[in-house]
C-alpha positions as CSV (number, residue, x, y, z in Angstrom):
1,M,106.8,237.6,77.4
2,V,110.6,238.6,76.4
3,D,111.2,240.5,73.4
4,G,114.1,240.3,71.0
5,D,116.6,242.2,73.3
6,G,116.0,239.6,76.1
7,E,113.9,242.2,78.2
8,F,110.2,241.5,79.4
9,G,107.9,243.2,77.3
10,L,106.2,246.2,79.2
11,Q,103.7,247.1,76.5
12,P,100.8,245.4,77.8
13,Y,101.5,246.4,81.5
14,K,101.9,250.0,80.4
15,E,98.6,249.9,78.8
16,L,96.9,249.0,82.1
17,M,98.4,251.9,83.8
18,P,96.0,254.9,83.8
19,K,96.9,258.4,82.6
20,V,98.0,261.0,85.2
21,R,96.6,264.5,85.6
22,T,99.5,266.5,86.9
23,S,98.9,269.3,89.2
24,D,99.5,271.9,86.6
25,G,96.7,270.2,84.6
26,F,98.6,268.2,82.1
27,I,97.7,264.8,81.3
28,V,100.7,262.4,81.3
29,S,101.6,258.7,80.8
30,W,102.1,256.8,84.1
31,N,105.9,257.0,85.1
32,R,106.9,255.1,88.3
33,E,110.5,256.9,88.2
34,A,108.5,260.2,88.7
35,I,107.5,259.0,92.0
36,V,110.9,257.7,93.0
37,K,112.6,261.1,92.0
38,Q,110.0,263.0,94.1
39,L,110.8,261.0,97.0
40,L,114.2,261.3,96.8
41,T,114.0,265.1,96.2
42,E,111.6,265.9,98.8
43,T,113.0,263.7,101.7
44,K,116.4,265.7,101.2
45,L,114.6,268.1,103.6
46,A,114.8,265.4,106.3
47,K,118.5,266.5,106.9
48,D,117.8,270.0,107.1
49,F,114.8,269.9,109.2
50,Y,115.4,267.0,111.3
51,D,119.1,266.0,111.0
52,M,118.3,262.6,109.5
53,P,119.2,261.0,106.1
54,P,117.0,261.1,103.2
55,L,115.0,258.2,102.0
56,S,117.5,255.6,100.1
57,Q,116.9,254.8,96.4
58,Q,115.9,251.3,97.0
59,D,113.3,252.5,99.7
60,A,112.0,255.0,97.2
61,E,111.9,252.3,94.6
62,E,110.0,250.0,96.6
63,I,107.3,252.7,97.8
64,A,106.8,253.5,94.1
65,F,106.3,250.1,93.3
66,D,103.7,249.5,96.1
67,V,102.0,252.7,94.9
68,E,101.8,251.4,91.3
69,H,100.2,248.3,92.2
70,K,97.5,249.9,94.4
71,I,96.7,252.2,91.3
72,L,96.9,249.1,89.1
73,N,94.3,247.5,91.6
74,L,92.0,250.6,91.4
75,R,91.5,250.1,87.7
76,L,91.2,253.9,86.8
77,K,91.6,255.3,83.5
78,F,92.8,258.6,85.2
79,V,94.6,259.4,88.4
80,S,95.5,262.6,89.9
81,G,98.7,264.0,91.2
82,P,97.2,264.4,94.6
83,L,95.8,261.0,94.6
84,I,99.3,259.5,93.9
85,R,100.8,261.7,96.9
86,E,98.0,260.4,99.2
87,L,99.0,257.0,98.2
88,V,102.7,257.6,99.0
89,N,101.8,259.0,102.3
90,N,99.4,256.2,103.3
91,I,102.4,253.6,102.2
92,L,104.9,255.6,104.4
93,L,102.3,255.6,107.4
94,S,101.9,252.0,107.3
95,R,105.6,251.4,107.0
96,A,106.3,253.7,109.9
97,K,105.4,250.8,112.3
98,D,109.0,249.1,111.4
99,K,110.8,252.3,110.3
100,P,109.7,255.3,112.5
101,E,111.6,257.7,110.4
102,Y,109.0,257.0,107.7
103,S,106.3,259.1,109.8
104,V,108.9,262.1,109.4
105,Y,108.9,261.5,105.5
106,R,105.3,261.5,105.5
107,N,105.1,264.8,107.6
108,I,107.6,266.4,104.8
109,L,105.5,265.0,101.8
110,T,102.2,266.0,103.1
111,R,100.9,269.4,101.3
112,V,99.7,272.3,103.6
113,G,98.6,274.6,100.6
114,H,102.1,274.3,99.3
115,L,105.0,271.5,99.3
116,S,107.4,271.8,102.2
117,M,109.9,272.1,99.4
118,T,108.3,275.1,97.7
119,L,108.0,276.7,101.3
120,T,111.9,275.9,101.9
121,L,112.8,277.4,98.7
122,W,110.8,280.5,99.3
123,I,112.4,280.9,102.7
124,W,115.9,280.4,101.1
125,G,115.1,282.7,98.3
126,K,115.3,280.4,95.7
127,V,111.9,280.4,94.2
128,T,111.6,280.5,90.6
129,R,108.8,281.2,88.0
130,Q,108.7,277.5,87.4
131,T,108.4,276.6,90.9
132,R,105.5,278.8,91.5
133,M,103.8,277.1,88.5
134,Q,104.2,273.6,89.7
135,T,102.2,274.6,92.9
136,S,98.4,273.7,92.8
137,N,97.3,277.0,94.4
138,P,96.1,279.1,91.3
139,T,96.1,282.4,93.4
140,L,99.6,282.3,94.0
141,R,101.5,285.5,93.7
142,P,105.1,286.4,93.2
143,P,107.2,286.5,96.4
144,Q,107.3,290.4,96.3
145,A,103.6,290.8,96.7
146,Q,103.6,288.2,99.8
147,G,105.3,287.7,102.9
148,R,108.5,285.7,103.8
149,L,106.5,282.4,103.5
150,G,104.3,283.2,100.7
151,F,101.5,284.5,102.7
152,R,99.8,287.8,101.5
153,R,101.1,290.9,103.6
154,R,98.6,292.8,105.6
155,I,98.1,296.1,104.8
156,P,98.3,298.1,108.2
157,A,95.2,300.1,109.1
158,P,95.6,303.9,108.7
159,H,96.4,305.8,111.9
160,A,93.9,308.2,113.2
161,T,95.5,311.7,113.9
């Protein structure tokens, strides 16, 4: 179906896509570009950690397209941010047979309490209130109350005199 501008009409397609519950609790409309943006942003760490190039724009778009099709086939009304992340990681693992660097990207994208990106920002001292709000850990405290990597500092036991 082509609309008046010569573009394919996307309205029926968008109506089929589920709403997304973000990590911070908001319900938003499906947006494939959000996946592309996240892939491009987070895989920049590959250069810092592994001295390898980040994911290309084309590869990120292909992965986001594949995730979108998987979600469409699930026929859900709502999906969560973590489910989308797991589907992205699943696709990266399946493609790692042909492109081994995809397993590195998958390791970078995997959550271990916090995103690698958030931990990296903490290490470099670039954490903002917004960054902390984007994490899914509700007990997250400001970096001043935690150690260098965001872990709570252990209070030393008093010495007996």
